[in-house]
N, C-alpha and C positions, 0 to 999 in steps of 0.2 A: 079097880082093875080086877078082872076075872082071872081064874086059873089059866084059861086059854090065852089071855093077853100076856100073862107072866111067862108062860112057856115059849111064846113067840119071841120074847125079848132075850132069851138065853144066848142067842147069837150076837147080841148087842154088847160090844166091849165096855160100854159105860153102865150097863145094868148092874146094880149092886146085888149080886146073887150069892155072895159068900159071907158066911158068918166069920167073926174074928177067929174062932177056933179052927174052922175049916181052912181059912186063909193061912193061918200060922202053920198048920199041918202041911198044906200044899207047898209052902215055901221052905219047910224044914227049919222053922225058926220058932220063936216064942211069941206069945201074945204081947209080952212086954216090949219086944222089938217093934211090933206094929204100933203100939201106943207111942213109943219113942219117936218114930218117924212121923206119926201124926202130930205130936207135940212140936216137932221141928218143922211142921207144915209142908212136908214133902207131899203128903197125900192127906186128903180130908175125907174120911169114910162117911157115907150117908148113914143116917140113923133109922132104925125100924120104928114102928109105932110105939114099941116098948122101950126105945132108947138104945137098943143094941147096935153096935157098929156093923155095917155091911160094906163089903168091898167088891169092886168090879174087877174084871180081868185086866183092864188097863191099869188100874191101881196096883194089882198084884205084879204086873210086869215092872212097874217102877220100883216097887218094894224089893223085888228080886235083884234089880240092878244095885240098889243101895246095900242089900245084904252081901252081894259079892264083894263090894268095896270094904265093908265092915269085916268080912271074913279075912281080907288081906291086911287087916290091921288099921284101917282108917276109922277115925271116930265117927259116930253116927251123925253128928252135926256136919262134919266135913263131907261125909259121903252124900248127905242130902244136898249140900251145896254143889258138889260135883255133878250130881244127877241133874239138878236144875240147869246148871251151866251147859252141860252136854245137850240137853233138850233145846236150850236157847240157840246154841251153835247150829244144831241140826236144822232148826226152823229158819235161821238166817241163811244158811247154805241153800235151803230149798227155795227161799224167796229170791236169792241172787240168781239161781239157775233159771227161775221163771223170767226174771228181768233179762237175762242173757238171751234166752230163747225168743222173747218178744222183740228185743233189739235186733237180733239176727233175722227175724222174719220181716221186720220193717226195712232193713238195710242189707239185703242179701248181696254177698260178694260173689262174683262170677270168676271162676278159675278157667283160664283159656289154655 
């Protein structure tokens, strides 16, 4: 990948653009927190060629959600589980809405 290719991917939410130090700084947390949520398998950072953790913007948003819960007194393990369950619920609601729209377009009701 050339430098031009890398620059073009900076708008990609899944591109691992941030080092662990920078990610921790952006979140206002410690590198240990990022390691802990990685160990809890909330996020899995990609590794650079040298083995260093790299985080995407999407992963940082997830980590920020977990950090909010931890700041409110929730354990890291519980916070990670809550974030996973919230994501699953959001996805289920999105799918249900799609099914409802599809069913309504197949069986439109007419109001007279």
